[in-house]
C-alpha positions in Angstrom: 137.0 143.9 92.5 133.2 144.2 91.9 130.8 142.5 94.2 127.8 140.5 92.7 124.5 141.4 94.5 122.0 138.7 94.5 118.6 139.4 93.0 115.9 139.9 95.5 113.3 137.3 95.7 110.3 139.7 95.0 108.0 136.8 94.7 108.9 135.3 98.0 108.9 138.7 99.7 105.6 139.6 98.3 104.1 136.3 99.6 105.5 137.0 103.1 103.9 140.6 103.0 100.6 139.5 102.0 100.6 136.8 104.6 101.8 138.9 107.3 99.4 139.2 110.2 98.8 143.0 111.0 97.0 142.4 114.2 96.7 139.6 116.9 93.4 138.7 118.6 93.6 136.9 122.0 91.2 135.2 124.5 91.9 133.4 127.7 91.3 129.9 128.8 88.3 129.6 131.2 88.2 125.7 131.8 89.3 122.5 130.5 86.7 119.5 130.7 88.0 116.3 129.4 89.5 116.9 125.8 87.7 120.2 125.4 89.4 123.7 126.3 86.9 126.5 126.8 88.0 129.9 126.2 86.8 133.4 126.4 87.7 134.6 122.9 89.4 135.1 120.6 87.2 135.8 117.6 88.2 132.6 115.5 86.2 130.3 113.1 85.5 126.8 113.3 88.6 125.1 111.9 91.1 127.8 112.7 94.1 126.9 114.7 95.0 128.8 117.8 98.1 128.8 120.1 97.6 128.1 123.6 100.4 129.8 125.6 101.6 127.6 128.5 104.1 128.8 131.3 107.8 127.6 130.6 106.9 125.9 127.4 106.3 126.2 123.8 102.6 126.9 123.1 100.1 124.2 122.3 98.3 124.2 119.1 94.6 123.7 119.3 91.8 123.8 116.6 88.3 125.7 117.3 85.7 122.7 116.9 82.5 124.7 118.0 81.1 127.3 120.4 79.0 127.2 123.5 77.3 130.5 124.0 80.0 133.2 123.9 82.9 130.7 124.5 85.0 129.0 121.9 85.5 125.4 122.2 89.1 124.2 121.3 90.7 120.7 121.2 94.5 120.3 121.2 96.7 119.1 118.4 99.1 117.8 121.2 99.1 117.2 124.8 96.9 118.9 127.3 99.3 119.0 130.1 100.5 122.5 131.1 97.4 124.1 130.3 95.5 125.9 133.1 92.8 128.7 133.6 93.9 131.9 132.5 96.3 130.8 129.8 96.5 133.2 126.8 94.7 131.8 123.4 96.1 133.4 120.1 94.2 133.0 117.1 96.3 132.5 114.0 93.4 133.3 111.5 93.9 130.1 109.4 93.5 126.2 109.3 96.2 124.0 109.5 98.6 123.7 106.7 101.1 121.1 105.7 104.2 121.1 103.7 104.0 119.6 100.0 106.3 118.7 97.4 108.5 115.9 96.0 110.7 116.2 99.1 108.1 114.3 100.9 108.9 111.1 98.9 110.3 108.4 101.2 109.5 110.5 104.3 107.2 109.5 107.3 105.1 112.2 108.6 102.9 112.5 111.8 99.3 113.4 111.6 100.1 117.1 111.4 102.6 116.8 108.7 105.7 117.0 110.7 108.7 114.7 110.0 108.8 111.5 112.5 111.3 109.4 110.9 114.5 111.1 112.1 115.8 112.2 108.8 115.8 115.9 109.5 113.7 118.7 108.2 111.4 118.3 105.0 112.9 121.6 103.2 109.6 122.0 101.3 108.9 125.4 99.8 104.9 125.2 99.7 102.3 124.5 102.2 98.8 123.3 101.4 95.6 123.8 103.8 94.4 120.4 104.9 90.7 121.6 104.6 89.7 121.7 101.0 86.9 121.2 98.6 86.0 118.4 96.2 86.7 119.3 92.4 83.5 120.6 90.8 81.4 117.7 89.8 81.0 119.0 86.1 84.8 119.6 85.6 85.8 115.9 86.7 87.1 114.0 83.9 85.4 110.7 83.2 87.3 107.5 84.5 88.1 105.7 81.1 91.2 103.6 81.7 92.2 100.9 84.3 94.5 101.3 87.1 96.8 98.3 87.4 97.4 97.0 91.0 99.4 93.9 90.4 96.9 91.7 92.1 95.2 89.2 89.7 92.1 89.0 91.7 91.6 92.8 91.6 92.7 93.5 88.0 90.9 90.5 86.6 87.6 90.4 88.4 87.2 93.8 90.3 89.2 96.1 87.9 89.9 99.6 89.4 89.7 102.7 87.3 92.2 105.5 87.6 90.5 107.9 89.8 88.2 105.4 91.4 87.6 105.2 95.1 87.2 101.8 96.4 86.7 100.3 99.8 88.4 97.2 101.5 86.1 95.9 104.0 87.5 93.0 106.4 87.7 92.1 110.2 90.7 92.5 112.1 93.7 90.2 111.2 92.3 89.1 107.8 95.1 90.9 105.7 94.1 94.4 104.8 97.5 96.0 105.4 99.3 93.3 103.4 97.1 93.9 100.4 97.6 97.7 100.6 101.4 96.9 100.8 101.2 94.8 97.5 99.4 97.6 95.7 101.6 100.1 96.9 104.5 98.2 95.6 103.1 97.0 92.4 100.4 99.5 91.3 100.8 101.9 88.3 100.7 105.1 90.3 103.2 107.9 90.0 103.1 108.6 93.8 101.6 106.7 96.8 100.3 108.6 99.7 99.5 106.3 102.5 97.6 107.5 105.7 97.7 105.0 108.9 95.0 106.3 111.2 94.8 104.9 114.6 97.2 102.2 114.1 99.2 100.3 116.7 102.7 101.7 117.3 104.1 98.2 116.8 102.6 97.9 113.3 104.3 101.1 111.8 107.7 99.7 111.2 106.0 96.4 110.1 104.0 98.0 107.5 106.9 100.2 106.2 109.7 97.4 106.3 107.7 94.3 105.5 104.6 95.2 103.5 105.6 98.4 101.8 109.4 97.7 101.3 112.3 99.9 100.2 110.7 100.0 96.6 107.4 100.9 97.7 108.6 103.6 100.2 110.8 105.3 97.8 107.7 106.7 95.8 105.4 107.0 98.7 104.7 109.6 101.7 103.5 107.8 104.8 101.3 109.7 107.2 100.9 108.0 110.6 98.8 108.9 113.8 98.9 106.1 116.3 96.0 105.0 118.5 97.6 106.8 121.5 97.6 110.3 119.9 94.7 112.8 120.5 91.5 112.1 118.6 92.0 115.4 116.7 95.4 114.4 115.4 94.0 111.0 114.2 91.4 112.9 112.1 93.9 115.5 110.8 96.0 112.6 109.6 93.5 111.6 107.1 93.0 115.2 106.0 96.8 115.7 105.7 97.2 112.8 103.5 94.3 113.8 101.2 95.8 117.5 100.8 99.2 116.0 100.0 97.5 113.7 97.5 95.5 116.8 96.1 98.8 118.8 95.7 100.5 115.9 93.6 97.2 115.5 91.5 97.1 119.2 90.8 100.7 118.7 89.2 99.1 116.3 86.6 100.2 113.2 88.3 98.4 109.9 88.9 98.3 109.4 92.7 97.3 106.5 94.9 96.0 107.6 98.1 95.5 104.8 100.8 93.7 105.1 104.2 93.8 102.5 106.9 91.3 102.8 108.4 88.0 104.8 107.9 86.6 103.0 110.9 89.5 104.5 113.3 88.8 107.8 111.7 85.1 107.7 112.4 85.8 106.7 116.1 88.0 109.7 116.4 85.5 112.0 115.1 82.8 110.2 117.5 85.5 111.1 120.5 85.4 114.7 119.3 81.4 114.9 118.7 80.7 113.4 122.2 83.2 115.8 123.9 81.6 118.9 122.5 78.0 117.7 123.5 76.7 116.1 120.2 74.0 113.5 120.8 75.0 110.0 119.9 72.8 108.2 117.0 73.6 105.0 115.2 75.7 102.8 117.4 77.0 105.7 119.4 78.4 107.5 116.5 77.5 111.2 116.4 75.8 112.8 113.2 79.0 114.8 112.5 80.7 111.3 111.6 78.2 110.7 108.7 78.7 114.3 107.6 82.6 114.2 107.6 82.9 110.9 105.7 81.7 112.4 102.3 83.7 115.5 103.0 86.8 113.6 103.2 86.1 110.9 100.4 84.6 113.3 97.7 88.0 115.1 97.5 89.5 112.1 96.0 89.0 111.1 92.3 89.7 112.7 89.0 89.9 116.4 88.4 90.8 118.2 85.1 94.3 118.1 85.8 95.3 114.5 87.4 93.7 111.7 89.3 93.6 110.4 92.9 92.8 106.5 93.1 91.8 105.8 96.6 91.7 102.8 98.6 90.0 103.1 102.1 90.0 100.2 104.5 86.9 99.7 106.7 87.5 97.6 110.0 84.0 95.8 110.2 83.0 94.8 113.8 82.2 91.0 114.1 82.7 90.7 110.2 79.5 92.8 109.8 79.7 94.3 106.5 76.4 96.0 107.2 77.3 98.0 110.3 76.7 101.8 110.2 80.3 102.9 109.2 80.8 100.3 106.6 77.3 100.9 105.0 77.8 104.7 105.0 81.3 104.2 103.4 80.0 101.8 100.7 77.3 104.2 99.6 80.1 106.9 99.1 82.6 105.0 97.3 82.8 103.5 93.7 83.4 99.9 94.7 84.2 97.6 97.4 86.5 94.6 98.1 85.4 92.3 101.0 88.2 90.1 102.5 86.8 86.9 103.9 88.0 85.3 107.1 86.9 81.9 105.9 89.4 82.2 102.8 92.2 83.2 105.3 91.5 80.2 107.4 92.1 78.0 104.4 95.3 79.8 103.4 93.8 81.4 100.4 95.6 84.6 99.8 94.7 87.4 99.0 91.4 86.5 100.8 89.2 88.3 98.4 85.5 87.2 98.5 84.9 87.9 94.6 81.1 87.3 94.9 80.8 89.7 97.6 83.0 92.4 96.0 82.1 94.9 93.3 83.9 97.5 91.1 81.3 99.9 89.5 83.5 101.4 87.2 84.9 98.0 85.8 82.4 97.9 82.5 83.8 101.6 81.6 87.3 100.7 81.7 87.8 97.1 80.3 87.1 95.6 77.0 84.1 93.4 76.2 86.2 90.3 76.1 87.7 90.9 79.5 84.2 91.6 80.9 82.8 88.5 79.5 85.5 86.4 81.0 85.1 88.0 84.2 81.4 87.3 84.1 82.2 83.6 83.4 84.6 83.1 86.3 82.1 84.5 88.6 79.5 82.3 87.4 81.8 79.2 88.2 82.6 80.8 91.6 78.8 81.0 92.4 78.2 77.6 91.1 80.8 75.8 93.1 79.8 78.0 96.2 76.2 76.3 96.0 77.6 72.7 95.9 80.5 73.2 98.1 78.9 71.6 101.2 77.7 68.7 99.2 81.0 68.1 97.9 82.8 68.1 101.1 80.4 65.2 102.3 80.4 63.3 99.0 76.7 63.9 98.2 77.1 65.7 95.1 76.5 63.5 91.9 77.9 64.6 88.7 75.5 65.5 86.0 72.9 67.1 88.3 73.9 70.6 87.1 76.2 71.3 84.1 77.3 74.8 85.3 78.3 73.2 88.7 80.0 70.1 86.7 82.2 72.6 84.9 83.0 74.8 88.0 83.9 71.6 89.9 86.4 70.4 87.2 88.1 73.7 86.8 88.1 74.5 90.7 92.0 74.2 90.9 92.5 76.2 87.9 90.4 79.1 89.2 91.8 78.9 92.7 95.4 79.0 91.2 94.3 82.3 89.4 93.0 83.8 92.4 95.8 83.0 94.9 98.9 85.1 94.8 101.9 85.3 97.3 102.4 89.0 98.5 105.9 88.9 96.7 104.3 88.1 93.4 103.6 90.7 90.8 101.4 89.8 87.9 101.5 92.7 85.0 97.9 93.8 84.0 98.3 92.6 80.5 99.3 89.1 81.6 96.3 88.8 84.2 93.9 89.7 81.4 95.2 87.1 79.0 95.3 84.6 81.7 91.6 85.2 82.7 90.4 85.0 79.1 92.4 81.7 78.6 90.7 80.4 81.6 87.1 81.4 80.5 87.9 79.9 77.0 89.1 76.7 78.7 
């Protein structure tokens, strides 16, 4: 009887040997002030993860966020409880890494890439660093084809290109999450990666079960960091989602990256900045906030392998789309979709203000006929907007302005095209055909 000896997994062993830590460096906690841990050593870099050993419990992971003199400043990737002066701080020598692979599909992870859905371990063979660099600007492929979302107002008037980055700007309670759920269910992406940053704990299951649905979750990875979690975890949730999306893009896939919301991400970075002594600037936001936004968003887009089409929601304060975070985000992205509270109050869904919204790459990805039809519809919307108050009080006289007369007669048809129930899905080709028919009529 012969025994079959399994072949050694040399590649796996070689990887473990190469990654083995041949020495360890330590420091000690000197004090904790607010959210910041000060440590005498170890010799670590900004962005490195360290392990703070606590008595009688598993060590707390913390990240180096700066230095003060000879002391390292760390912020915890967990709870501060149990940390005291004199605790040993061990440097890992690397930044945070998250598991990647198709095993993530249908799973819900926390901000650090750990499972939180009770479905067991992830069983991923690969990990990916959360801190990365954007694709080289000269090796990015051009955006040359549309990305179908299934939402008529977007596909018709604000066509998104595959690899485009778009912001959704709205106040609270206007319908950002519902719109994201529609696009996640009906969009033509191979995989969705959805980051919920600073969300209320109550809303997580609502989004997954009602907005996203079983169909959407099956081809999605959801990363969630609720508002009660440490600021650094909320920041890492955005970078974790981006890293996972980058991994799938490198496999040649078309990925839809959604993040809700940029504003809460910026607020978390403001907490970190103020805690380590940064001076506040515009509306209390620290300079690092405005430096971090492009570092995050430029990682999305097209590369020479695949594409990440990104949607970032921006929670505007008091419906002011010119507040600092909204203004900075709009300057980075390739388009913006503005949701109107006025339309929501009228029962018009999705409440997209087409006149205030813009897709900068639309002329590059649609036909001339489509572009002309979209311009015609915009003209009708603008003409009706000018006379809406006069019509409401019965003061408008037909014949005063031919363009307005046409817009008034076709108001119901235009509104019917732009309105859509969240359970409705209109294929891209049908949307374009209906838009061109509406313009010709």
